[in-house]
C-alpha positions as a Markdown table, in Angstrom:
| # | Residue | x | y | z |
|---|---|---|---|---|
| 1 | Unk | 82.4 | 97.9 | 80.1 |
| 2 | Unk | 84.2 | 95.5 | 77.9 |
| 3 | Unk | 87.5 | 97.5 | 77.2 |
| 4 | Unk | 88.6 | 100.1 | 79.5 |
| 5 | Unk | 91.7 | 102.3 | 80.3 |
| 6 | Unk | 92.6 | 104.6 | 83.1 |
| 7 | Unk | 95.3 | 107.2 | 83.5 |
| 8 | Unk | 96.6 | 108.1 | 86.9 |
| 9 | Unk | 98.1 | 111.6 | 86.1 |
| 10 | Unk | 101.2 | 113.1 | 87.7 |
| 11 | Unk | 103.1 | 116.3 | 86.8 |
| 12 | Unk | 105.4 | 114.9 | 84.1 |
| 13 | Unk | 103.8 | 111.5 | 83.3 |
| 14 | Unk | 100.7 | 109.4 | 83.6 |
| 15 | Unk | 100.3 | 105.7 | 84.6 |
| 16 | Unk | 98.2 | 104.0 | 82.1 |
| 17 | Unk | 96.3 | 100.7 | 82.6 |
| 18 | Unk | 94.1 | 98.8 | 80.1 |
| 19 | Unk | 91.8 | 96.0 | 80.9 |
| 20 | Unk | 90.4 | 93.9 | 78.2 |
| 21 | Unk | 89.3 | 90.3 | 77.7 |
| 22 | Unk | 92.2 | 87.9 | 77.8 |
| 23 | Unk | 91.7 | 85.6 | 74.7 |
| 24 | Unk | 93.6 | 82.5 | 75.8 |
| 25 | Unk | 91.8 | 82.5 | 79.2 |
| 26 | Unk | 88.3 | 82.5 | 78.4 |
| 27 | Unk | 86.2 | 84.7 | 80.8 |
| 28 | Unk | 89.3 | 86.3 | 82.3 |
| 29 | Unk | 90.5 | 89.9 | 81.9 |
| 30 | Unk | 94.0 | 90.9 | 80.9 |
| 31 | Unk | 95.6 | 94.0 | 82.6 |
| 32 | Unk | 98.4 | 95.9 | 81.1 |
| 33 | Unk | 100.1 | 99.0 | 82.8 |
| 34 | Unk | 102.8 | 101.3 | 81.6 |
| 35 | Unk | 104.0 | 104.9 | 82.1 |
| 36 | Unk | 103.4 | 107.6 | 79.5 |
| 37 | Unk | 105.3 | 110.9 | 79.5 |
| 38 | Unk | 103.1 | 114.0 | 79.6 |
| 39 | Unk | 104.1 | 115.4 | 76.3 |
| 40 | Unk | 102.0 | 116.0 | 73.2 |
| 41 | Unk | 103.7 | 113.4 | 71.0 |
| 42 | Unk | 103.5 | 110.7 | 73.8 |
| 43 | Unk | 99.8 | 111.4 | 74.4 |
| 44 | Unk | 98.9 | 111.3 | 70.9 |
| 45 | Unk | 100.7 | 108.0 | 70.4 |
| 46 | Unk | 98.8 | 106.6 | 73.5 |
| 47 | Unk | 95.6 | 107.9 | 71.9 |
| 48 | Unk | 96.3 | 106.0 | 68.7 |
| 49 | Unk | 97.2 | 102.8 | 70.7 |
| 50 | Unk | 94.0 | 103.0 | 72.7 |
| 51 | Unk | 91.9 | 103.6 | 69.6 |
| 52 | Unk | 93.6 | 100.6 | 67.9 |
| 53 | Unk | 92.8 | 98.4 | 71.0 |
| 54 | Unk | 89.1 | 99.6 | 70.6 |
| 55 | Unk | 89.0 | 101.1 | 74.2 |
| 56 | Unk | 85.5 | 101.9 | 75.0 |
| 57 | Unk | 86.2 | 104.5 | 77.8 |
| 58 | Unk | 89.3 | 106.2 | 79.2 |
| 59 | Unk | 89.1 | 107.5 | 82.7 |
| 60 | Unk | 91.6 | 110.1 | 83.8 |
| 61 | Unk | 92.0 | 111.0 | 87.4 |
| 62 | Unk | 92.0 | 114.7 | 87.9 |
| 63 | Unk | 95.2 | 116.0 | 89.6 |
| 64 | Unk | 95.6 | 119.7 | 89.7 |
| 65 | Unk | 95.8 | 121.0 | 86.0 |
| 66 | Unk | 98.0 | 118.0 | 84.9 |
| 67 | Unk | 95.0 | 116.2 | 83.5 |
| 68 | Unk | 94.3 | 118.8 | 80.8 |
| 69 | Unk | 96.7 | 117.6 | 78.1 |
| 70 | Unk | 95.6 | 114.0 | 78.6 |
| 71 | Unk | 91.9 | 114.7 | 78.4 |
| 72 | Unk | 91.9 | 117.2 | 75.5 |
| 73 | Unk | 94.4 | 115.2 | 73.3 |
| 74 | Unk | 92.4 | 112.0 | 73.9 |
| 75 | Unk | 89.1 | 113.7 | 73.1 |
| 76 | Unk | 90.7 | 115.1 | 69.9 |
| 77 | Unk | 91.3 | 111.5 | 68.9 |
| 78 | Unk | 87.5 | 111.0 | 69.5 |
| 79 | Unk | 87.8 | 108.7 | 72.5 |
| 80 | Unk | 85.2 | 108.7 | 75.2 |
| 81 | Unk | 87.1 | 110.3 | 78.1 |
| 82 | Unk | 85.8 | 110.7 | 81.7 |
| 83 | Unk | 87.5 | 112.9 | 84.1 |
| 84 | Unk | 87.0 | 111.7 | 87.6 |
| 85 | Unk | 87.5 | 113.7 | 90.9 |
| 86 | Unk | 90.6 | 112.3 | 92.7 |
| 87 | Unk | 89.0 | 113.1 | 96.0 |
| 88 | Unk | 85.9 | 110.8 | 95.3 |
| 89 | Unk | 88.1 | 108.0 | 94.0 |
| 90 | Unk | 90.5 | 108.2 | 96.9 |
| 91 | Unk | 87.6 | 107.5 | 99.4 |
| 92 | Unk | 87.0 | 104.0 | 97.9 |
| 93 | Unk | 87.9 | 101.3 | 100.5 |
| 94 | Unk | 90.9 | 99.3 | 99.7 |
| 95 | Unk | 92.5 | 101.6 | 97.3 |
| 96 | Unk | 96.4 | 100.9 | 96.8 |
| 97 | Unk | 98.9 | 103.6 | 97.2 |
| 98 | Unk | 101.4 | 103.0 | 94.4 |
| 99 | Unk | 100.7 | 104.6 | 91.0 |
| 100 | Unk | 100.7 | 101.5 | 89.1 |
| 101 | Unk | 98.4 | 99.7 | 91.6 |
| 102 | Unk | 96.3 | 102.8 | 91.9 |
| 103 | Unk | 95.8 | 102.7 | 88.0 |
| 104 | Unk | 94.8 | 99.0 | 88.0 |
| 105 | Unk | 92.3 | 99.7 | 90.9 |
| 106 | Unk | 90.9 | 102.6 | 89.0 |
| 107 | Unk | 90.6 | 100.5 | 85.9 |
| 108 | Unk | 88.6 | 98.0 | 87.8 |
| 109 | Unk | 86.2 | 100.6 | 89.1 |
| 110 | Unk | 86.0 | 101.9 | 85.6 |
| 111 | Unk | 84.8 | 98.5 | 84.2 |
| 112 | Unk | 82.4 | 98.0 | 87.0 |
| 113 | Unk | 80.8 | 101.4 | 86.4 |
| 114 | Unk | 81.5 | 102.6 | 89.9 |
| 115 | Unk | 82.9 | 106.0 | 88.9 |
| 116 | Unk | 81.1 | 109.4 | 88.1 |
| 117 | Unk | 82.6 | 111.7 | 85.5 |
| 118 | Unk | 83.1 | 115.3 | 86.2 |
| 119 | Unk | 81.7 | 117.9 | 83.8 |
| 120 | Unk | 84.3 | 119.0 | 81.2 |
| 121 | Unk | 82.9 | 122.1 | 79.4 |
| 122 | Unk | 82.8 | 122.2 | 75.5 |
| 123 | Unk | 85.6 | 123.9 | 73.7 |
| 124 | Unk | 83.5 | 127.1 | 73.1 |
| 125 | Unk | 82.7 | 127.5 | 76.8 |
| 126 | Unk | 86.5 | 126.8 | 77.7 |
| 127 | Unk | 87.5 | 129.5 | 75.2 |
| 128 | Unk | 85.1 | 131.9 | 76.5 |
| 129 | Unk | 86.3 | 131.2 | 80.1 |
| 130 | Unk | 89.9 | 131.7 | 78.9 |
| 131 | Unk | 89.0 | 135.1 | 77.2 |
| 132 | Unk | 87.0 | 136.2 | 80.3 |
| 133 | Unk | 90.0 | 135.2 | 82.6 |
| 134 | Unk | 92.4 | 137.0 | 80.4 |
| 135 | Unk | 90.2 | 140.3 | 80.5 |
| 136 | Unk | 90.1 | 140.2 | 84.1 |
| 137 | Unk | 93.9 | 139.8 | 84.4 |
| 138 | Unk | 94.4 | 142.6 | 81.8 |
| 139 | Unk | 92.0 | 145.0 | 83.6 |
| 140 | Unk | 93.8 | 144.2 | 86.9 |
| 141 | Unk | 97.2 | 144.8 | 85.3 |
| 142 | Unk | 96.0 | 148.2 | 83.8 |
| 143 | Unk | 94.8 | 149.4 | 87.3 |
| 144 | Unk | 98.1 | 148.3 | 88.9 |
| 145 | Unk | 100.1 | 150.1 | 86.2 |
| 146 | Unk | 97.9 | 153.2 | 86.5 |
| 147 | Unk | 98.6 | 153.4 | 90.3 |
| 148 | Unk | 102.2 | 152.9 | 89.7 |
| 149 | Unk | 102.4 | 155.7 | 87.2 |
| 150 | Unk | 100.5 | 158.0 | 89.6 |
| 151 | Unk | 102.9 | 157.0 | 92.4 |
| 152 | Unk | 106.2 | 157.7 | 90.4 |
| 153 | Unk | 105.8 | 161.5 | 90.3 |
| 154 | Unk | 104.8 | 161.6 | 94.1 |
| 155 | Unk | 108.1 | 159.6 | 94.9 |
| 156 | Unk | 109.9 | 162.4 | 93.2 |
| 157 | Unk | 108.2 | 165.0 | 95.3 |
| 158 | Unk | 106.0 | 166.1 | 92.4 |
| 159 | Unk | 102.3 | 166.5 | 93.5 |
| 160 | Unk | 99.7 | 166.1 | 90.9 |
| 161 | Unk | 97.1 | 168.9 | 91.5 |
| 162 | Unk | 93.8 | 167.9 | 93.0 |
| 163 | Unk | 92.0 | 169.4 | 90.1 |
| 164 | Unk | 93.7 | 167.4 | 87.5 |
| 165 | Unk | 91.9 | 164.7 | 85.7 |
| 166 | Unk | 93.1 | 161.1 | 86.4 |
| 167 | Unk | 96.4 | 160.2 | 84.9 |
| 168 | Unk | 96.2 | 159.0 | 81.4 |
| 169 | Unk | 98.6 | 159.3 | 78.4 |
| 170 | Unk | 96.6 | 162.4 | 77.2 |
| 171 | Unk | 97.0 | 164.3 | 80.5 |
| 172 | Unk | 98.7 | 167.7 | 79.9 |
| 173 | Unk | 102.0 | 168.1 | 81.6 |
| 174 | Unk | 101.1 | 171.6 | 82.8 |
| 175 | Unk | 98.8 | 170.4 | 85.5 |
| 176 | Unk | 101.8 | 169.2 | 87.8 |
| 177 | Unk | 103.1 | 171.3 | 90.6 |
| 178 | Unk | 106.2 | 170.8 | 92.7 |
| 179 | Unk | 106.4 | 171.2 | 96.5 |
């Protein structure tokens, strides 16, 4: 790759590194590294900067869910973004430990084509997954609240009759008995 960038993501920031040809030194590559806050404004400014520099591919190291704003906002700016698995990258021999050196090492792997991207589902699939996850959460919450509502009268020594239908807002109050 001719012009590449990498982002080593942390909770509140990302260490960015770009590698591009160094014009005064023919055949040499210039490396520039800096930290970017993980805020929407800062990431959008980064996206504009990378687009202005004609960066061909941005590699983001996946760390927990912290990678999401970086990947989604950079993709929104129509940059080619690869998400790489942190576990696979960490196994490369000679990998440095500091975030800045880590980002530089990742950029070198990026420009040499030694990284494999993870699959990032398209927006429609991500939305469908979010809706499915929300439905599961709401169904679980509904069952938990239903059990709690059934338990409240029993804690007050009121036993719902065995012949009564399951507790619901439409259940008649006359089906309760006290012990």
